[in-house]
C-alpha positions in Angstrom: 0.0 0.0 0.0 2.9 2.3 0.6 3.8 2.2 -3.1 0.2 3.1 -4.0 0.2 6.1 -1.7 3.6 7.2 -3.0 2.3 7.1 -6.6 -0.8 9.0 -5.6 1.4 11.6 -3.9 3.6 11.9 -6.9 0.6 12.3 -9.2 -0.9 14.9 -6.9 2.4 16.8 -7.1 2.3 16.5 -10.8 -1.3 17.9 -10.8 -0.2 20.9 -8.8 2.7 21.4 -11.1 0.5 21.4 -14.2 -2.1 23.6 -12.6 0.5 26.1 -11.4 2.2 26.2 -14.8 -1.2 26.8 -16.5 -2.4 29.6 -14.2 1.0 31.3 -14.3 0.9 31.2 -18.1 -2.7 32.6 -18.0 -1.6 35.5 -15.9 1.4 36.2 -18.2 -0.8 36.0 -21.3 -3.5 38.3 -19.7 -0.8 40.9 -19.0 1.1 40.6 -22.2 -1.4 39.5 -24.8 -1.3 42.7 -26.8 2.5 42.8 -26.6 2.7 39.2 -27.9 0.5 40.0 -30.8 2.4 43.1 -31.7 5.7 41.2 -31.5 4.5 38.2 -33.5 2.8 40.3 -36.1 5.9 42.3 -36.8 8.0 39.3 -37.8 9.9 39.9 -41.0 11.0 37.3 -43.6 14.2 36.9 -41.6 14.0 33.5 -39.8 16.4 34.7 -37.1 14.0 37.4 -36.1 11.1 34.9 -35.8 13.4 32.5 -33.9 14.2 35.1 -31.3 10.6 36.1 -30.9 9.6 32.5 -30.5 12.2 32.1 -27.7 11.1 35.3 -25.9 7.4 34.7 -26.1 7.7 31.1 -24.9 9.9 32.2 -22.0 7.1 34.6 -21.1 4.2 32.2 -21.1 6.1 29.1 -20.1 4.7 26.9 -22.8 5.9 26.0 -26.3 2.5 24.6 -27.1 0.8 27.9 -26.2 3.2 29.8 -28.4 2.7 27.5 -31.4 -1.0 27.5 -30.9 -1.0 31.3 -30.9 1.3 31.3 -34.0 -1.1 29.0 -35.8 -4.0 31.3 -35.0 -2.1 34.3 -36.3 -1.2 32.4 -39.5 -4.9 31.7 -40.0 -5.8 35.3 -39.3 -3.4 36.5 -42.0 -1.0 38.4 -39.6 1.8 35.9 -40.4 2.5 33.9 -43.5 3.3 30.2 -43.2 7.0 30.8 -44.0 7.3 33.6 -41.4 6.0 31.3 -38.7 8.8 28.7 -39.2 11.3 30.7 -37.2 8.8 31.2 -34.4 8.2 27.5 -34.2 11.9 26.7 -33.9 12.3 29.4 -31.3 9.4 28.0 -29.2 11.2 24.7 -29.0 14.1 26.5 -27.3 12.1 28.8 -25.1 10.3 26.0 -23.4 13.7 24.9 -21.8 13.5 27.9 -19.5 11.0 26.0 -17.3 13.6 23.4 -16.5 16.1 26.1 -15.6 13.6 27.5 -13.1 13.0 24.1 -11.6 16.7 23.6 -10.9 16.3 26.0 -8.0 15.4 22.9 -6.1 19.1 21.9 -6.0 20.1 25.3 -4.6 22.2 24.9 -1.5 22.7 27.9 0.7 22.7 28.9 4.3 20.3 31.2 6.0 22.8 34.1 5.9 23.3 33.8 2.1 21.3 35.9 -0.4 20.8 32.7 -2.4 18.8 31.3 0.5 15.8 33.4 -0.6 15.8 31.5 -4.0 15.5 28.0 -2.5 12.3 26.4 -3.6 11.0 25.7 -0.1 11.4 29.5 0.6 10.4 30.9 -2.8 7.1 28.9 -3.0 5.4 30.3 0.1 6.7 33.8 -0.6 5.3 33.7 -4.1 1.9 32.4 -2.8 1.8 35.1 -0.2 2.5 37.9 -2.7 0.0 36.4 -5.1 -2.9 36.2 -2.6 -2.2 39.8 -1.4 -2.3 41.1 -5.0 -5.6 39.2 -5.7 -7.5 39.9 -2.5 -6.3 43.2 -1.2 -5.0 45.4 -4.1 -7.8 46.9 -6.2 -5.7 48.0 -9.2 -6.7 46.6 -12.5 -3.4 44.8 -13.2 -3.0 43.4 -9.6 -5.2 40.4 -10.3 -3.1 39.3 -13.3 0.2 39.8 -11.3 -1.2 37.9 -8.4 -2.2 35.1 -10.7 1.4 34.9 -12.0 2.8 34.7 -8.5 0.2 32.1 -7.4 1.0 29.9 -10.3 4.7 30.2 -9.6 4.2 29.2 -6.0 1.8 26.3 -6.8 4.2 25.0 -9.4 7.0 24.7 -6.8 4.7 23.2 -4.2 3.9 20.5 -6.8 7.6 20.0 -7.5 8.4 19.6 -3.9 5.5 17.2 -3.4 6.8 15.1 -6.4 10.4 15.2 -5.0 9.2 14.0 -1.6 7.2 11.2 -3.2 9.9 9.9 -5.5 12.5 10.0 -2.7 10.7 7.1 -1.0 10.7 5.2 -4.3 14.4 5.7 -5.1 15.3 2.1 -5.6 12.4 1.4 -8.0 12.9 4.5 -10.1 16.6 3.9 -10.2 16.0 0.4 -11.6 13.5 1.8 -14.1 16.0 4.4 -15.4 18.8 1.9 -15.4 16.9 -0.3 -17.8 16.9 2.6 -20.3 20.7 2.7 -20.2 20.8 -0.5 -22.2 17.7 0.1 -24.4 17.7 3.7 -25.7 14.8 2.9 -28.1 12.7 2.0 -25.1 13.7 5.2 -23.3 12.9 7.2 -26.5 9.4 5.6 -26.7 8.8 6.1 -23.0 9.5 9.9 -23.4 7.1 10.1 -26.3 4.4 8.1 -24.5 4.5 9.9 -21.2 4.6 13.3 -22.8 1.6 12.3 -25.0 -0.4 11.3 -21.9 0.6 14.3 -19.8 0.6 16.7 -22.8 3.5 18.8 -21.4 7.1 18.4 -22.0 8.0 20.7 -19.2 6.0 18.5 -16.8 7.9 15.3 -17.9 11.2 17.0 -17.7 10.1 18.3 -14.2 9.5 14.7 -13.2 13.0 13.7 -14.3 14.4 16.6 -12.4 12.5 15.6 -9.3 13.9 12.1 -9.6 17.4 13.5 -10.2 17.2 15.7 -7.1 16.1 12.8 -4.9 18.1 9.7 -6.2 20.2 11.0 -9.1 20.1 9.8 -12.7 22.8 8.8 -15.2 23.2 10.7 -18.5 23.0 7.5 -20.5 19.7 6.6 -18.8 17.9 9.9 -19.6 19.2 11.3 -22.8 17.0 9.1 -25.0 14.0 9.9 -22.7 14.6 13.6 -23.2 14.8 13.2 -27.0 11.5 11.3 -26.8 9.9 14.1 -24.8 10.7 16.5 -27.5 9.0 14.4 -30.1 6.0 13.7 -27.8 5.6 17.4 -27.3 5.3 18.2 -31.0 2.8 15.4 -31.5 0.4 16.6 -28.9 0.8 20.2 -30.2 -0.1 19.0 -33.7 -3.3 17.3 -32.5 -4.3 20.5 -30.7 -3.6 22.7 -33.7 -4.8 20.4 -36.4 -8.6 20.6 -35.6 -10.4 22.9 -37.9 -7.2 24.4 -39.3 -6.7 25.8 -42.8 -4.0 24.5 -45.1 -1.5 27.1 -44.1 -2.1 26.4 -40.4 -1.7 22.7 -40.9 1.7 23.4 -42.6 2.7 25.4 -39.5 1.8 22.4 -37.3 3.8 20.1 -39.5 6.9 22.2 -39.3 6.9 21.5 -35.6 7.0 17.7 -36.3 9.4 17.9 -39.2 11.9 20.0 -37.3 11.8 17.8 -34.2 12.2 14.6 -36.3 15.3 16.2 -37.9 16.6 17.4 -34.5 16.1 14.0 -32.8 17.9 12.2 -35.7 20.7 14.7 -35.5 21.2 14.2 -31.7 21.1 10.4 -32.0 23.6 10.5 -34.8 25.9 13.0 -33.0 25.8 11.0 -29.8 26.5 7.8 -31.6 29.5 9.3 -33.4 30.9 11.0 -30.2 30.4 7.8 -28.2 32.0 5.6 -30.9 35.1 7.9 -31.3 35.6 8.1 -27.6 34.9 11.9 -27.3 31.9 11.0 -25.1 33.8 9.0 -22.5 32.5 7.0 -19.6 33.1 9.9 -17.2 30.3 11.7 -19.0 28.3 8.7 -20.2 27.8 7.3 -16.7 27.9 10.7 -14.9 25.2 11.3 -12.3 22.9 14.3 -13.1 21.1 16.4 -10.5 18.1 18.6 -11.4 20.4 21.2 -12.9 22.2 18.6 -15.0 18.9 17.4 -16.5 17.9 21.0 -17.2 21.3 21.6 -19.0 20.9 18.4 -21.1 17.4 19.4 -22.0 18.5 22.9 -22.9 21.3 21.7 -25.1 19.1 19.3 -26.9 16.7 22.1 -27.7 19.2 24.9 -28.5 22.0 23.3 -30.6 19.7 21.6 -33.2 17.6 24.8 -33.5 20.7 26.9 -34.3 22.1 24.3 -36.8 18.8 23.7 -38.5 17.5 27.3 -38.7 19.2 27.8 -42.1 17.2 24.9 -43.4 13.8 26.5 -42.8 13.3 26.7 -46.6 13.7 22.9 -46.8 11.2 22.4 -44.0 8.7 24.7 -45.8 9.0 22.8 -49.0 8.4 19.5 -47.2 5.3 20.9 -45.5 4.0 22.4 -48.8 4.5 19.0 -50.5 2.6 17.2 -47.8 -0.2 19.7 -47.7 -0.6 21.1 -51.3 -2.8 24.1 -52.1 -6.4 23.5 -53.1 -7.8 25.8 -55.8 -10.7 28.0 -54.8 -12.9 30.3 -56.9 -12.9 34.0 -56.0 -16.0 34.0 -53.8 -15.0 30.9 -51.9 -11.5 32.4 -51.4 -13.0 35.6 -50.1 -15.3 33.8 -47.6 -12.5 31.6 -46.5 -10.1 34.5 -46.0 -12.5 36.5 -43.8 -14.1 33.7 -41.7 -10.9 31.9 -40.9 -9.6 34.9 -39.0 -11.6 33.8 -35.9 -9.3 31.0 -34.6 -10.7 29.2 -31.5 -7.1 28.5 -30.4 -6.9 32.2 -29.4 -10.0 32.3 -27.2 -8.1 31.7 -24.0 -6.0 34.8 -24.7 -8.6 37.7 -24.7 -6.1 40.3 -25.9 -5.3 38.4 -29.1 -8.8 37.1 -29.6 -10.4 40.5 -29.4 -7.8 41.8 -31.9 -8.8 39.0 -34.3 -12.5 39.7 -34.0 -12.0 43.4 -34.4 -10.0 42.7 -37.6 -12.9 40.6 -39.0 -15.5 43.3 -38.0 -13.3 45.7 -40.0 -13.9 43.5 -43.0 -17.6 43.6 -42.2 -17.3 47.4 -42.4 -15.7 47.1 -45.9 -18.4 44.7 -47.1 -21.3 46.7 -45.9 -19.8 50.0 -47.3 -19.2 48.2 -50.6 -22.8 47.1 -50.8 -24.1 50.6 -50.1 -22.0 51.9 -53.0 -23.3 49.0 -55.2 -26.9 49.9 -54.3 -26.2 53.5 -55.2 -24.8 52.5 -58.6 -27.9 50.4 -59.2 -30.0 53.6 -58.9 -28.1 55.4 -61.6 -27.1 52.4 -63.8 -29.0 49.2 -63.1 -27.2 45.9 -63.8 -28.6 42.5 -62.9 -25.1 41.1 -62.4 -24.3 43.7 -59.8 -27.5 42.8 -58.1 -26.3 39.2 -57.8 -23.0 40.2 -56.4 -24.6 42.5 -53.8 -26.8 39.7 -52.5 -23.8 37.3 -52.4 -21.9 39.8 -50.3 -24.9 40.2 -48.0 -24.9 36.4 -47.3 -21.2 36.7 -46.5 -21.9 39.6 -44.2 -24.5 37.6 -42.3 -22.1 34.7 -41.9 -19.4 37.0 -40.6 -21.8 38.6 -38.2 -22.9 35.3 -36.9 -19.3 33.9 -36.5 -18.1 37.2 -34.9 -20.9 37.2 -32.4 -20.4 33.6 -31.3 -16.6 34.1 -31.1 -17.0 37.2 -28.9 -19.4 35.4 -26.5 -17.0 32.4 -26.3 -14.2 34.8 -25.1 -16.3 35.9 -22.1 -15.1 33.3 -19.5 -11.5 34.2 -20.2 -11.8 38.0 -19.8 -10.2 39.4 -16.6 -9.5 43.0 -17.5 -12.2 45.7 -17.6 -10.7 47.2 -20.8 -11.1 43.8 -22.5 -14.7 43.6 -21.2 -15.5 47.0 -22.6 -13.8 46.2 -25.9 -15.9 43.0 -26.2 -19.1 45.0 -25.5 -18.1 47.6 -28.2 -17.4 44.9 -30.8 -20.7 43.2 -30.2 -22.5 46.4 -30.8 -20.3 47.4 -33.8 -20.9 44.2 -35.7 -24.7 44.7 -35.3 -24.3 48.2 -36.8 -22.4 46.9 -39.8 -24.8 44.0 -40.3 -27.8 46.4 -40.2 -26.1 48.8 -42.7 -25.7 45.7 -45.0 -29.4 44.9 -44.6 -30.3 48.5 -45.4 -28.2 48.4 -48.6 -30.2 45.3 -49.6 -33.4 47.2 -48.9 -32.2 50.0 -51.2 -31.4 47.5 -53.9 -34.8 46.0 -53.5 -36.6 49.3 -53.9 -34.5 50.2 -57.0 -35.1 46.8 -58.5 -38.9 47.2 -58.0 -38.8 50.6 -59.7 -36.8 49.1 -62.6 -39.1 46.1 -63.0 -42.1 48.5 -63.2 -40.4 50.6 -65.8 -40.5 53.7 -63.7 -37.9 56.4 -63.3 -37.3 59.4 -61.0 -37.3 62.9 -62.5 -34.0 64.6 -63.1 -34.7 66.8 -60.1 -35.4 63.9 -57.8 -32.2 62.1 -59.1 -30.2 65.2 -58.2 -31.6 65.2 -54.7 -30.9 61.5 -54.3 -27.3 62.0 -55.6 -26.8 64.6 -52.9 -28.3 62.3 -50.2 -26.2 59.3 -51.2 -23.1 61.6 -51.2 -23.8 62.6 -47.6 -24.3 58.9 -46.6 -21.0 57.9 -48.2 -19.3 60.7 -46.3 -20.7 59.6 -42.9 -19.9 56.0 -43.6 -16.3 57.0 -44.5 -15.9 58.9 -41.2 -17.5 56.2 -39.1 -15.6 53.3 -40.5 -12.3 55.2 -40.5 -12.9 56.0 -36.8 -13.6 52.3 -36.1 -10.6 51.0 -38.0 -8.1 53.5 -36.6 -9.6 53.6 -33.1 -9.3 57.4 -33.1 -11.9 59.1 -31.0 -11.3 62.5 -32.6 -12.6 61.0 -35.9 -15.6 59.3 -34.1 -16.6 62.7 -32.7 -17.1 64.0 -36.3 -20.0 61.6 -36.9 -22.7 63.1 -34.7 -22.8 66.6 -36.1 -22.8 65.2 -39.6 -25.6 62.8 -38.6 -27.7 65.7 -37.3 -27.2 67.6 -40.6 -28.2 64.4 -42.6 -31.4 64.2 -40.5 -32.3 67.8 -41.5 -31.3 67.1 -45.1 -33.7 64.1 -45.2 -36.5 66.2 -43.7 -35.9 68.9 -46.3 -36.0 66.3 -49.1 -39.3 65.0 -47.7 -40.7 68.5 -47.7 -39.7 69.0 -51.4 -41.3 65.7 -52.2 -44.6 66.7 -50.5 -44.6 69.8 -52.7 -44.4 67.7 -55.8 -47.0 65.3 -54.5 -49.5 68.1 -53.7 -49.0 69.6 -57.2 -49.7 66.2 -58.9 -46.1 66.1 -60.3 -45.2 62.8 -58.8 -46.2 59.3 -59.9 -47.6 57.4 -56.8 -45.3 54.4 -57.1 -42.2 56.4 -57.7 -43.2 58.7 -54.8 -43.4 55.7 -52.4 -40.0 54.3 -53.5 -38.5 57.8 -53.1 -39.7 58.0 -49.5 -38.4 54.4 -48.9 -35.0 55.3 -50.1 -34.8 58.4 -47.9 -35.9 56.2 -44.9 -33.2 53.6 -45.5 -30.5 56.3 -46.0 -31.5 58.0 -42.7 -31.3 54.7 -40.9 -27.8 54.1 -42.3 -26.9 57.5 -40.8 -28.4 56.4 -37.5 -26.2 53.3 -37.4 -23.1 55.4 -38.0 -24.1 57.6 -35.1 -24.6 54.5 -32.9 -21.2 53.1 -33.9 -19.4 56.3 -33.2 -20.9 56.9 -29.7 -20.2 53.2 -28.8 -16.6 53.8 -29.8 -16.4 56.9 -27.6 -17.9 54.9 -24.7 -15.2 52.2 -25.2 -12.5 54.6 -23.8 -14.7 57.0 -21.7 -16.3 55.6 -18.6 -18.7 58.6 -18.4 -20.2 57.7 -21.8 -20.1 53.9 -21.5 -23.6 52.7 -20.6 -25.0 56.3 -20.9 -24.7 56.7 -24.7 -28.2 58.1 -25.3 -27.9 60.6 -22.5 -24.6 61.7 -23.9 -26.1 62.3 -27.3 -29.1 64.2 -25.7 -26.8 66.4 -23.7 -24.5 67.0 -26.8 -27.5 68.2 -28.9 -28.6 70.6 -26.2 -25.1 71.9 -25.3 -23.1 74.9 -26.6 -20.1 72.7 -27.4 -18.0 74.8 -29.8 -16.5 71.8 -31.7 -19.9 70.2 -32.2 -21.6 73.5 -33.3 -18.7 74.3 -35.6 -18.8 70.9 -37.3 -22.6 71.1 -37.6 -22.6 74.5 -39.2 -19.8 73.5 -41.6 -21.6 70.4 -42.8 -25.0 72.2 -43.0 -23.6 74.8 -45.3 -21.9 72.2 -47.4 -25.0 70.1 -48.2 -27.7 72.8 -48.0 -25.8 75.0 -50.4 -25.9 72.2 -52.9 -29.6 71.4 -52.2 -30.7 75.0 -52.7 -29.1 74.9 -56.1 -31.5 72.2 -57.1 -35.1 73.3 -58.2 -37.9 71.9 -56.0 -39.8 70.7 -59.1 -38.8 69.7 -62.6 -38.4 72.9 -64.7 -40.2 71.3 -67.7 -43.4 70.8 -65.6 -46.1 73.3 -65.1 -47.0 73.8 -61.5 -50.5 73.2 -60.0 -52.3 74.5 -63.0 -51.2 71.5 -65.0 -52.9 69.3 -62.4 -53.9 65.8 -63.3 -53.1 66.4 -67.0 -49.4 66.9 -66.2 -49.4 63.7 -64.2 -51.0 61.8 -67.0 -48.5 62.9 -69.6 -45.4 61.9 -67.7 -46.4 59.1 -65.3 -43.3 57.0 -65.8 -40.7 59.7 -65.2 -42.2 62.0 -62.6 -41.3 62.3 -59.0 
């Protein structure tokens, strides 16, 4: 029974280690998600730059799997090309060795009077836990929770390691015999490394177990080198399974690079060790040397670093192999467009709100482009109707609906992982923004439907009405440009330009309705054309309203006084003496109403009320 409880104790320590490593990584990602995205997205075509970034990011988040998963997500989002990702993957393999170097603190020997005494694991763990809980429970600053999570994870990680070390110390003889068996059967040790890593799904955890054993009973180099090589292969296999699900072809290639590289690296290490052992360079003094925790960490680090440096120049070969294994599949233009936009929302990034929100915002930016393009297409239909353009407009509307649905589901899925208030507010803004763009797309379709109905009936608007609509569409294009530019750039000074323009557009639409009533009461407007004219004005005004909503939501994203009180803010702005608002309103009013006043209220070739019904009868198909 003692053996059973010792195994349970060791597995319990492993559980604490894995949990500590996970929450420490979560804390680091929460604090540095934006920085990681900025760094990874700036990778050039130089593999060395990608390699260094891969090392740094993996050291930050303590997981090569997490770095590669993030990289795969950025490849799918279009921030990185497949070939740019290769250097990052190789760097991630090296960066993960930092965990083993941290764990070697267990071997630290120092007296109470030495400064190094502070860094002993049995002192460092409770201190880290104490700092962590103080940050989480007693400090109210926004970043304190993330910092506390990092310290708590660090402390739990070492508690787990100490628990494993205590358990394996009582099983010294059994573990020594197990590792001794690998000294004569390197293939078995290699398979053991792959298998155990595949089950635990963390190379750092498996190496941590080896370090715990090394600290307690010691291990020989010849007994663990094959296991460590197997750990490297097992790590890339589990990462491939995680990244492979639902991935695009470029993403699958990035996953394959991890496997291809590690197979090359493992082969290189086995060959090098065989040659060195056979020539006597690797003598018995090293072959049978006893390794402590630091020794295991150094072997693991060398096995990660040396192959990466030697194989980095071969990244082009790795790329060709991956492209050969996963060839391109031809897509027609529309399928390619849909695939390009929808694949940006990668579920692998959901656990990192900073990155995930950046991806969803990027896709919503594409929604802005699609909705704006459909408004322009609907405008062209009014002045030059083409059935083919109609079909493309409706196809883009279907794409817009799919993008809105995917973005909404993705943003909701991020919710459990959001810890920072700024991320929560950004999520709320994006959920509102995508609705605005989706509704603008719907209104563009409504405009297209009204124009098509008019065309099918063989009706036309008068030259005067067409001039009025041209002015109205021009104003809508202007407000759409300002609103979408503000969204894409994140500039609040641009967003503030929307509301005064929206108020002018409201007055412009009201003036156009008044001119229309004049034509109606003088029997100068065909009834069907008149209805469609009013419908178009209504749709345009609603597009303007959506732009207003988008802008005020953007202002609320960064201003706590506006967030949640958007309608009150607009009400107060309209009844204020704000000089910037009044100045922008007056400037826009003059711009559009000067143009409107130059257009006659009724067609010049019509007689006014005296023509009566006769005038209406003579031009029923062209009047409005």
